[in-house]
C-alpha positions in Angstrom: 0.0 0.0 0.0 1.3 3.4 -1.0 -0.7 6.6 -0.3 0.7 10.0 -1.2 -1.0 13.4 -0.5 0.1 16.8 -1.6 -1.3 18.9 1.3 -0.5 20.3 4.7 -0.2 17.2 7.0 -2.5 18.8 9.5 -5.3 18.7 6.9 -4.6 15.0 6.3 -4.2 13.6 9.7 -8.0 13.4 9.9 -7.9 10.8 7.2 -5.5 8.6 9.1 -7.2 6.3 11.7 -6.0 6.3 15.3 -3.5 3.5 16.1 -3.1 2.5 12.4 0.5 3.4 11.8 3.5 1.2 12.7 6.3 3.8 12.4 6.8 7.5 11.9 10.1 8.4 10.4 10.4 12.1 9.4 12.5 15.2 9.1 10.1 18.0 10.1 10.7 21.6 9.0 12.0 23.6 11.9 13.4 27.1 12.4 17.1 27.7 12.0 19.3 30.2 13.6 18.9 33.6 11.8 21.8 34.0 9.4 22.6 30.4 10.0 21.4 28.8 6.8 24.1 27.2 4.8 22.2 25.5 2.0 23.7 25.0 -1.4 22.8 28.0 -3.5 21.8 25.7 -6.4 18.8 24.1 -4.6 15.2 25.1 -4.1 16.1 27.0 -0.9 13.8 29.9 0.1 16.7 32.4 0.0 14.7 35.5 0.9 13.5 34.0 4.2 16.8 32.3 5.1 18.2 35.3 6.9 15.1 35.2 9.2 15.9 31.6 10.3 13.8 29.8 7.6 15.3 27.4 5.2 12.1 26.7 3.3 9.0 28.7 2.7 6.8 26.6 4.9 8.7 25.8 8.1 6.7 27.8 10.8 4.9 24.8 12.1 5.7 24.2 15.8 6.2 20.7 17.1 3.4 21.2 19.6 1.0 21.3 16.6 1.8 17.9 15.2 3.2 15.8 18.1 -0.3 15.0 19.5 -1.3 13.6 16.0 1.9 11.6 15.8 0.9 10.0 19.1 -2.7 9.4 18.1 -2.0 7.6 14.8 0.7 5.3 16.1 -0.1 1.9 17.4 0.9 0.9 20.9 4.4 -0.5 21.1 5.7 1.3 18.0 8.6 3.7 17.3 9.0 7.3 16.1 12.2 8.8 14.6 12.4 12.6 14.3 15.4 14.4 12.9 16.4 17.5 14.9 19.1 20.1 15.2 20.6 21.4 18.5 18.5 24.6 18.5 15.2 22.7 18.6 16.4 19.8 20.7 15.1 20.7 24.1 11.7 22.0 22.8 11.1 18.8 20.8 12.1 16.5 23.7 9.8 18.4 26.1 6.8 18.4 23.7 7.0 14.8 22.6 7.3 13.5 26.2 4.5 15.8 27.3 2.1 14.3 24.8 2.9 10.8 26.0 5.9 9.5 24.1 8.8 7.8 25.9 12.2 9.1 24.9 14.4 6.1 24.2 17.6 7.7 23.1 19.2 10.1 20.7 20.9 8.6 17.7 23.6 10.6 15.8 23.7 10.9 12.0 27.4 11.5 11.2 27.1 13.2 7.8 30.8 13.0 6.9 30.9 16.7 5.9 31.3 19.9 7.9 29.3 23.1 7.9 30.8 26.3 9.1 29.5 27.8 12.4 30.4 30.3 15.1 30.9 27.6 17.7 32.6 24.5 16.2 31.9 23.1 12.8 28.7 21.1 12.5 29.1 17.5 11.3 26.2 15.6 12.7 22.4 15.7 13.2 20.3 14.3 16.0 17.7 11.5 15.3 15.4 11.5 18.3 14.1 8.0 19.0 10.8 7.8 20.8 8.4 5.0 21.5 4.6 4.9 22.2 3.6 2.6 25.0 5.3 -0.7 25.7 8.9 -1.2 24.8 9.9 -3.0 21.6 13.4 -4.0 20.6 14.8 -3.0 17.3 15.3 -5.8 14.8 19.1 -5.5 14.6 20.3 -4.8 18.1 23.9 -4.7 16.8 23.2 -1.3 15.1 25.4 1.4 16.5 23.8 4.7 17.8 26.2 6.7 15.5 25.1 6.2 11.9 27.9 7.2 9.5 26.1 7.7 6.2 27.5 10.2 3.6 25.4 13.3 3.2 25.0 13.1 -0.6 22.3 15.1 -2.3 20.4 14.1 -5.4 21.0 16.6 -8.1 19.4 17.6 -11.4 21.5 19.7 -13.8 24.1 20.2 -11.1 21.6 21.6 -8.5 20.4 20.0 -5.3 16.7 19.0 -5.6 16.3 19.6 -1.8 18.9 21.2 0.4 18.0 19.1 3.5 17.4 15.8 1.7 18.2 12.8 3.8 20.0 9.7 2.5 17.8 6.7 1.6 20.3 4.4 3.2 19.9 6.2 6.5 16.2 6.1 6.5 16.2 2.4 5.5 18.3 1.5 8.6 15.7 3.1 10.8 12.7 1.6 9.0 14.1 -2.0 8.8 15.0 -1.8 12.6 11.6 -0.7 13.7 9.1 -2.5 11.4 8.3 -5.7 9.7 7.5 -6.2 6.0 4.2 -4.6 4.9 3.8 -2.6 8.1 2.9 1.0 7.6 5.5 3.8 7.6 4.3 7.4 7.8 6.3 10.5 6.8 4.1 13.6 7.2 6.9 15.9 6.0 7.9 13.9 3.0 10.1 16.4 1.1 11.5 14.7 -2.0 10.6 11.2 -0.7 13.8 9.6 0.8 11.7 7.9 3.5 9.2 6.7 1.0 11.9 5.2 -1.3 13.5 3.5 1.7 10.2 2.1 2.9 8.9 0.8 -0.4 12.3 -0.7 -1.3 12.2 -2.5 2.0 8.7 -3.9 1.3 6.9 -1.7 3.7 3.6 0.2 3.2 4.0 3.9 3.0 2.0 7.1 3.6 3.6 10.3 2.6 2.4 13.9 2.9 4.2 16.9 1.3 2.9 20.5 0.9 5.4 21.9 -1.7 4.2 21.0 -5.2 7.7 20.5 -6.8 8.9 18.4 -3.9 5.8 16.2 -4.1 6.2 15.7 -7.8 9.8 14.6 -7.3 8.9 12.3 -4.4 6.1 10.7 -6.3 8.4 9.9 -9.3 11.2 8.6 -7.0 8.8 6.3 -5.2 7.2 5.1 -8.4 10.6 4.1 -9.7 11.1 1.6 -6.9 7.5 0.4 -6.5 6.0 -2.4 -8.5 3.2 -2.0 -8.9 2.7 1.6 -8.0 
């Protein structure tokens, strides 16, 4: 099962039944430090708002808006992975635990490349690992909590298709550790579809939601390329 919606995820949560999802794996849009955006100038970056702490046009949604819906749609005894930077770390942890999630641990994505900053160069990103309800082991307990996956972006005509695109390989590790084949993976901030590609290629069902028209089109095409039948 593959279901893709081009919409604001808050409009579509109403179409997802409570306790019907086996995993949420997502990279939500969150505010950046003003003047702290370092995206490749060739991508679809919202340049005019970057200086105000916005990487993309639509990243004003606060975690407190969507976290309760995450909790509602997930089944008991399931996992939730949320990408996060250090600026939003404390707020995300507070909100997710307030709505009922158990914070399991923070994984580290070692990107393998460095980004300039005022206080040390940034080379990693947090992956916050939550669970709903009873504990459930991951499928490969030998997986390290530091995931070293190169931060390679998909390009068209030499330009990044999405400046914060996550590697399919990274998302596939999380999906395969926290679900079984044909279980339902949800990404409400789908972007250009890395989570969807990873889910479908791992024989999982996938629900993806993306607001931006161009990103949605790219995601749909990428997922269709690995899905038979689509």
